[in-house]
BAGUPA-572746 format. One line per field, with one value per residue (C-alpha): z, x, y; residue in one letter; residue number from 1. Coordinates in pm, 1 decimal, decimal comma. Example, Ala and Ser with C-alpha at 12.3 -4.5 7.8 and 13.67 -1.06 7.14 Angstrom:
BEGIN
z: [780,0	714,0]
x: [1230,0	1367,0]
y: [-450,0	-106,0]
resn: [A	S]
resi: [1	2]
% end
This chain:
BEGIN
z: [-1851,3	-1563,5	-1652,2	-1515,6	-1165,4	-1224,8	-1360,4	-1045,9	-825,8	-1015,1	-957,3	-586,5	-543,1	-724,3	-496,0	-186,8	-294,8	-351,9	-64,7	308,8	396,9	186,9	244,6	-2,3	18,5	-211,1	-208,4	-326,0	-557,2	-701,2	-1023,0	-842,7	-632,5	-444,2	-166,2	-27,2	-10,8	138,4	435,9	469,7	817,7	766,8	1044,0	804,7	614,8	915,3	815,1	435,9	212,6	-92,8	-259,7	-613,0	-761,0	-1072,6	-1213,1	-1533,7	-1893,5	-2144,3	-2098,6	-2041,6	-1811,1	-1473,5	-1304,2	-1083,5	-1062,0	-1084,5	-1172,8	-969,6	-704,4	-718,3	-590,2	-547,6	-504,3	-776,3	-570,6	-590,0	-969,5	-979,4	-759,3	-949,9	-1288,0	-1460,3	-1802,9	-1805,5	-1765,2	-2043,9	-1822,8	-1879,3	-1626,0	-1697,7	-1534,9	-1443,8	-1326,0	-986,5	-832,9	-494,3	-452,2	-482,9	-213,3	13,0	-44,9	36,8	359,5	463,1	325,9	349,3	109,8	-261,7	-445,0	-813,2	-1042,4	-1321,1	-1649,0	-1610,1	-1955,7	-2001,3	-2290,1	-2377,1	-2014,6	-1939,1	-2291,5	-2480,3	-2639,4	-2310,9	-2329,0	-2138,9	-2324,6	-2127,1	-2206,1	-2082,4	-1765,0	-1698,9	-1765,3	-1489,0	-1252,4	-1312,1	-1257,1	-927,0	-818,0	-905,3	-692,0	-396,8	-421,8	-514,2	-352,4	2,6	153,7	208,8	-31,2	165,2	-16,9	156,1]
x: [1649,3	1524,3	1156,0	1101,1	1130,4	1081,8	728,8	613,5	793,7	621,7	278,8	351,6	469,8	165,4	-62,2	125,7	58,0	-312,2	-418,0	-388,6	-423,8	-190,8	116,5	400,3	700,2	1002,0	1189,7	1543,5	1671,5	1344,4	1529,3	1775,6	1550,3	1317,9	1571,4	1410,4	1055,1	1178,3	1298,5	976,8	842,1	496,2	332,1	366,6	71,7	-158,3	-405,0	-379,5	-677,1	-477,7	-138,9	-88,3	258,7	289,9	589,2	489,1	580,8	323,0	-20,6	-269,1	-139,2	-295,6	-88,8	-323,3	-118,2	241,4	300,1	46,0	8,8	-296,4	-236,1	-590,4	-951,6	-1215,7	-1407,6	-1117,1	-1109,2	-1482,6	-1444,5	-1156,3	-1326,7	-992,9	-1138,9	-1323,7	-981,4	-824,8	-638,4	-655,7	-565,6	-230,3	14,3	342,7	694,8	862,0	798,4	759,3	386,0	441,2	707,4	467,0	193,0	439,5	524,7	159,7	-40,9	-405,7	-555,4	-543,7	-231,6	-172,7	105,7	-4,8	140,0	263,9	371,8	734,5	868,5	1199,8	1314,2	1683,6	1786,3	1914,8	1568,0	1376,7	1095,1	791,6	470,4	316,2	-47,3	8,9	178,8	-109,8	-364,0	-197,9	-198,8	-571,6	-636,7	-446,4	-635,1	-963,3	-863,8	-774,1	-1095,8	-1346,1	-1216,8	-1301,9	-1325,6	-1078,3	-1105,0	-949,5	-726,6	-536,2]
y: [-1191,8	-1404,8	-1370,2	-1720,8	-1576,8	-1204,7	-1236,5	-1415,1	-1162,7	-879,2	-1037,6	-1085,1	-726,8	-588,7	-792,3	-674,7	-315,2	-381,1	-610,9	-559,0	-926,1	-1139,0	-1349,3	-1387,3	-1614,4	-1625,5	-1954,6	-2010,5	-2282,7	-2407,3	-2489,5	-2715,8	-2934,9	-2697,1	-2654,2	-2340,1	-2473,0	-2798,5	-2593,1	-2389,9	-2328,3	-2470,2	-2267,9	-1969,5	-2120,5	-2172,2	-1899,0	-1931,1	-2020,9	-2138,2	-2100,3	-1971,3	-1998,8	-1778,7	-1965,5	-2142,1	-2065,5	-1954,3	-1807,0	-2087,5	-2362,1	-2420,8	-2688,9	-2889,2	-3207,5	-3317,1	-3678,7	-3870,0	-3598,7	-3374,8	-3021,5	-2893,3	-2991,8	-3000,7	-2745,3	-2499,5	-2535,7	-2462,5	-2155,1	-1995,1	-2049,1	-2101,3	-2181,9	-1848,3	-1685,1	-1890,8	-2139,1	-2513,8	-2780,9	-2942,9	-3178,9	-3011,1	-3079,1	-3050,6	-2710,6	-2542,3	-2604,2	-2978,8	-2962,2	-2770,3	-3029,2	-3307,0	-3122,5	-3135,0	-2840,9	-2940,9	-2687,8	-2622,9	-2510,0	-2434,0	-2318,8	-2085,0	-1955,6	-1600,4	-1489,4	-1587,9	-1790,3	-1961,2	-1968,7	-1995,1	-1905,3	-1601,7	-1575,8	-1549,5	-1295,7	-1175,1	-1104,5	-821,0	-905,4	-1262,4	-1137,7	-899,3	-1177,1	-1378,8	-1080,0	-1026,2	-1398,3	-1397,6	-1083,6	-1258,7	-1557,3	-1334,9	-1134,4	-1405,9	-1725,6	-1632,1	-1978,8	-2256,4	-2549,7	-2835,0	-3076,9	-3354,1]
resn: [X	X	X	X	X	X	X	X	X	X	X	X	X	X	X	X	X	X	X	X	X	X	X	X	X	X	X	X	X	X	X	X	X	X	X	X	X	X	X	X	X	X	X	X	X	X	X	X	X	X	X	X	X	X	X	X	X	X	X	X	X	X	X	X	X	X	X	X	X	X	X	X	X	X	X	X	X	X	X	X	X	X	X	X	X	X	X	X	X	X	X	X	X	X	X	X	X	X	X	X	X	X	X	X	X	X	X	X	X	X	X	X	X	X	X	X	X	X	X	X	X	X	X	X	X	X	X	X	X	X	X	X	X	X	X	X	X	X	X	X	X	X	X	X	X	X	X	X	X	X	X	X]
resi: [1	2	3	4	5	6	7	8	9	10	11	12	13	14	15	16	17	18	19	20	21	22	23	24	25	26	27	28	29	30	31	32	33	34	35	36	37	38	39	40	41	42	43	44	45	46	47	48	49	50	51	52	53	54	55	56	57	58	59	60	61	62	63	64	65	66	67	68	69	70	71	72	73	74	75	76	77	78	79	80	81	82	83	84	85	86	87	88	89	90	91	92	93	94	95	96	97	98	99	100	101	102	103	104	105	106	107	108	109	110	111	112	113	114	115	116	117	118	119	120	121	122	123	124	125	126	127	128	129	130	131	132	133	134	135	136	137	138	139	140	141	142	143	144	145	146	147	148	149	150	151	152]
% end
């Protein structure tokens, strides 16, 4: 089914339709070592406030750290009010936002659950209400998080 990637693509496309000032990037080969994001031209992010990667299974994970690497500031977590939206801070695995942080992004990044389950299997599914919850959460972040929350 490919919901692992398709759900995030759907959210990005919906946001592109709704907002005049937004940037979206689609990286290749995240599953095999983040090859695309490791080749990112970092100047693309010069005027960005934060990065949200909707590429996490389930409906409630907000990945704010990976291993011993924090991805975002405490202030950003306060501003996005993730618990109000049913998201809980979790530690994640290798993904594109970590690669971007390692390449020098100095603002907050997160990876968020976007409603897919059983990724990379014959039983992979999307739960529409969980996908739409993520879309609404991303829209909230775009509309209500108007400042930059630095994170080095």
